[in-house]
C-alpha positions as CSV (number, residue, x, y, z in Angstrom):
1,M,-30.0,180.0,35.6
2,A,-26.7,178.5,37.0
3,R,-24.5,180.9,38.8
4,T,-21.2,181.4,37.2
5,E,-19.4,183.7,39.8
6,G,-16.4,182.3,41.4
7,P,-15.7,182.2,45.4
8,R,-15.3,185.2,47.3
9,L,-13.3,185.6,50.6
10,A,-15.3,186.2,53.7
11,I,-13.3,188.0,56.4
12,L,-15.0,187.9,59.9
13,G,-14.1,191.0,62.0
14,A,-12.7,194.3,61.2
15,G,-10.2,194.2,63.8
16,P,-6.4,194.2,63.3
17,V,-6.1,190.8,61.8
18,G,-9.2,191.3,59.7
19,L,-8.3,194.6,58.3
20,E,-4.8,193.4,57.3
21,A,-6.4,190.4,55.6
22,A,-8.6,192.8,53.6
23,V,-5.6,195.0,52.5
24,Y,-3.8,191.8,51.4
25,A,-6.9,190.4,49.4
26,A,-7.1,193.9,47.8
27,A,-3.5,193.8,46.8
28,L,-4.1,190.2,45.2
29,R,-7.2,191.5,43.6
30,L,-9.3,188.8,45.2
31,P,-13.0,189.7,45.8
32,F,-13.7,189.9,49.5
33,T,-16.4,191.2,52.2
34,V,-15.4,192.1,55.7
35,Y,-18.4,191.3,58.2
36,E,-18.1,193.2,61.5
37,R,-20.7,193.0,64.3
38,G,-20.0,196.5,65.7
39,K,-17.6,199.2,64.7
40,V,-14.2,199.1,63.2
41,G,-11.8,197.8,66.0
42,D,-14.8,197.2,68.1
43,Y,-13.0,194.7,70.4
44,V,-9.9,196.9,70.8
45,R,-12.2,199.9,71.7
46,H,-13.2,197.8,74.9
47,W,-9.7,198.3,76.3
48,G,-8.8,201.3,74.7
49,H,-7.2,203.0,77.7
50,V,-4.7,200.1,77.9
51,R,-1.2,200.4,76.4
52,L,-0.2,197.6,73.9
53,F,2.7,195.4,75.1
54,T,4.3,195.4,71.7
55,P,5.4,198.3,69.6
56,F,3.7,199.7,66.5
57,G,6.2,198.0,64.3
58,M,5.0,194.5,65.3
59,N,1.3,195.2,65.0
60,A,1.3,196.8,61.6
61,S,2.4,195.0,58.4
62,A,4.7,196.6,55.9
63,A,1.8,196.0,53.2
64,A,-0.6,197.8,55.3
65,R,1.6,200.8,55.9
66,A,2.5,200.9,52.2
67,A,-1.2,200.9,51.3
68,L,-1.8,203.9,53.5
69,R,1.2,205.9,52.2
70,A,0.3,205.2,48.6
71,E,-3.2,206.7,49.4
72,N,-1.8,209.6,51.4
73,P,1.8,210.2,50.9
74,R,1.7,212.7,53.9
75,V,0.0,210.3,56.4
76,E,1.8,210.5,59.8
77,L,2.0,207.0,61.2
78,P,3.3,206.0,64.5
79,A,7.1,205.1,64.8
80,D,7.9,201.5,64.8
81,N,8.9,201.7,68.6
82,D,5.9,203.7,69.8
83,L,3.6,201.7,72.4
84,L,0.2,202.8,71.6
85,T,-3.0,202.5,73.6
86,G,-5.9,200.5,72.0
87,R,-7.7,203.8,71.3
88,D,-4.6,205.4,69.5
89,H,-4.2,202.1,67.6
90,V,-7.8,202.3,66.3
91,A,-7.5,206.0,65.5
92,R,-4.2,206.3,64.0
93,F,-4.2,202.7,62.1
94,L,-7.2,200.8,61.9
95,E,-9.7,203.6,61.0
96,P,-7.4,204.7,58.2
97,L,-7.2,201.2,56.9
98,A,-10.9,200.9,56.9
99,A,-11.2,204.1,55.0
100,L,-9.0,202.9,52.0
101,P,-11.0,202.9,48.9
102,A,-10.2,199.3,48.4
103,V,-11.7,198.2,51.7
104,K,-14.3,200.8,52.5
105,G,-16.7,199.6,49.9
106,R,-16.4,196.0,51.0
107,L,-16.7,196.5,54.8
108,Q,-20.0,195.7,56.5
109,T,-20.6,197.1,59.9
110,G,-23.3,196.1,62.1
111,T,-23.4,192.6,60.5
112,T,-23.5,189.6,62.8
113,V,-22.3,186.2,61.3
114,L,-24.9,183.7,63.0
115,N,-23.7,180.4,61.3
116,V,-21.1,179.1,59.0
117,G,-21.3,175.8,57.2
118,R,-20.2,173.9,54.2
119,K,-22.5,173.8,51.1
120,G,-24.3,170.3,51.0
121,Y,-22.9,169.1,54.4
122,L,-24.2,169.1,57.7
123,K,-21.8,169.6,60.7
124,E,-21.2,165.7,61.1
125,D,-21.0,164.8,57.5
126,G,-17.8,164.0,55.7
127,V,-15.5,164.6,58.6
128,G,-12.0,163.9,57.2
129,D,-13.1,163.6,53.7
130,A,-11.4,165.7,51.1
131,K,-14.6,166.4,49.1
132,R,-15.9,168.5,52.2
133,G,-12.9,170.7,51.8
134,Q,-13.6,171.4,48.4
135,Q,-17.2,172.9,49.0
136,P,-17.5,176.5,49.6
137,F,-18.7,177.9,52.9
138,R,-22.3,179.2,53.4
139,L,-23.0,182.1,55.8
140,L,-26.0,183.1,57.7
141,F,-25.9,186.7,59.1
142,A,-28.1,189.4,60.5
143,R,-27.9,193.0,60.0
144,R,-28.6,195.7,62.5
145,R,-31.9,197.6,62.3
146,R,-33.3,195.0,59.8
147,Q,-35.6,192.1,60.7
148,G,-34.9,188.7,59.8
149,A,-31.7,187.5,58.4
150,R,-29.9,186.8,55.0
151,R,-28.0,183.9,53.6
152,G,-24.6,184.6,51.9
153,G,-23.3,183.1,48.8
154,R,-20.2,181.1,48.1
155,H,-17.3,182.0,50.3
156,R,-13.8,180.9,51.4
157,F,-12.1,182.0,54.5
158,S,-8.9,183.3,55.6
159,T,-10.2,181.9,58.5
160,A,-26.4,167.8,48.8
161,P,-28.1,165.9,51.6
162,A,-31.7,166.5,52.0
163,P,-32.7,169.2,54.3
164,T,-32.6,167.8,57.9
165,A,-34.8,168.9,61.0
166,G,-33.4,169.4,64.3
167,R,-30.7,171.4,66.0
168,A,-28.6,171.6,62.9
169,G,-31.1,173.5,61.0
170,W,-33.6,172.9,58.0
171,A,-31.6,174.6,55.6
172,T,-28.6,173.1,53.8
173,A,-24.9,173.6,55.0
174,A,-26.2,172.9,58.6
175,I,-27.6,176.5,59.2
176,P,-30.9,177.4,60.0
177,A,-33.5,178.6,57.4
178,V,-34.6,182.0,57.1
179,G,-37.2,182.4,60.0
180,E,-36.2,179.1,61.9
181,R,-34.7,180.7,64.7
182,A,-37.8,182.8,65.5
183,A,-40.0,179.6,65.2
184,R,-37.7,177.4,67.2
185,K,-39.9,176.8,70.2
186,H,-42.6,175.6,67.5
187,I,-40.2,173.1,66.0
188,A,-39.9,169.7,67.3
189,A,-36.6,168.2,66.9
190,G,-37.3,164.6,67.7
191,I,-40.2,162.2,67.6
192,E,-43.5,164.3,67.7
193,G,-44.6,164.8,71.4
194,R,-41.1,164.4,72.6
195,P,-39.2,167.7,71.3
196,S,-36.1,166.7,73.1
197,G,-35.8,163.4,71.0
198,R,-34.8,161.7,74.3
199,S,-36.4,158.3,75.1
200,R,-37.9,158.1,78.6
201,R,-36.1,155.4,80.6
202,P,-38.2,152.7,81.9
203,T,-39.1,153.0,85.7
204,P,-37.4,150.4,87.5
205,T,-39.7,147.9,89.3
206,R,-39.0,145.9,92.2
207,P,-39.0,142.1,92.0
208,P,-42.1,140.5,93.1
209,S,-42.2,139.3,96.6
210,S,-42.7,135.6,97.5
211,S,-46.3,134.7,98.1
212,A,-45.2,131.8,100.4
213,P,-46.1,132.7,104.1
214,A,-43.2,133.2,106.3
215,T,-42.6,130.6,109.1
216,R,-41.2,131.0,112.5
217,R,-38.7,128.6,114.1
218,R,-39.6,127.7,117.6
219,R,-36.8,127.7,120.1
220,R,-36.3,124.3,121.9
């Protein structure tokens, strides 16, 4: 049965930019999914004790603040001139954004995107060809506490050749097939017997020495 669903928006990362993109996509009523390897604002948490160099007004869009106030008119947001620490920025802005009903149901934490490719194209195929840009993206991602990996469907980012073996992967869109990563050491990417696919250079040989006997000159 042919799939009739339209393209979806894949947002990689639930950080400041990713969550802002999610709010904007929700406002435009675009179908989207946010994939985050760790927690919301995971990278910002690593330097949570550091104070941002720019005030809150430059780190939060008007659309995001309007969305928070529409959900909770009594929400207390930082002032535009406040210099927050990374930890405060997560707690007072990023986490409330992630908790919005329009975002929460489309946020997948603990999900690592392993590969991204164009449908029907290997990495080196169609470079500079406009047809390549018309093809949707394919995602390969793994979820925490689950074995194996899943392949996503048609995506577009804010950010059919035959299957080919080798480092590009067996599956289409130049991403590894399910189970290929676990079996990589058993896969020969080149000519059988030479997994590296490199040809051995011939050993240089010395030119044959002359068989004529050496003669000495007598001094007169």
